[in-house]
C-alpha positions, 0 to 999 in steps of 0.5 A: 479474499478480494482487495480492491484499490483505488486513489492512484494517478498522476501527481507533480514532485511534491505532491501527495496522494492517498491510496485505498484498498477494501478488503472483501470476502473471508477476511476473519483470517487477515491480521496484516496488510499493506502495499508493494510496488512495482517499478518498470524493470524492477522486482515487486518491493514492500511499501508499508504494512500494518496489523490489526493491532497497528504494528507497522513496517516501512521501506527505508526509502518512504519513512518520514514521507508516507503513513499507512493506516487501516480502518477495521470497521471498514475493512480498509487500509490506506496509504497517505503518500506525501513529498512524493518523489519521480522514483516513487513512480510504479504500480502499487499493489494492496497485499493482505494475509497472515500476521506479519509485516515483514512478509507478504501474505497471499491476497493481492489486488489488481494494482493501481498506478501512480506516476509522480512526473512535472 
């Protein structure tokens, strides 16, 4: 399974970004996909995950600001990020595999940088 992320960049506080992750390869077994992030000096943390049945799980820090969605026909998961804060600055990683929205799957993307700064 290969995961290709896109959509990161530099944005001012209060702004928005949309991340995309395209899955390819042996994807028939993937039920859950999602996003993790890792800021400098911190551990990687869950941001949001979604199953093929649209069950979701969000980190408390992003609830009400971020929305995860997926297009099963396109094997793509999206993360719409609104009202961004400087503390959202991190490398965002796409994750896929398994069926849980609480634990990471086996497959990771290369990561895309999101920087929130004025």
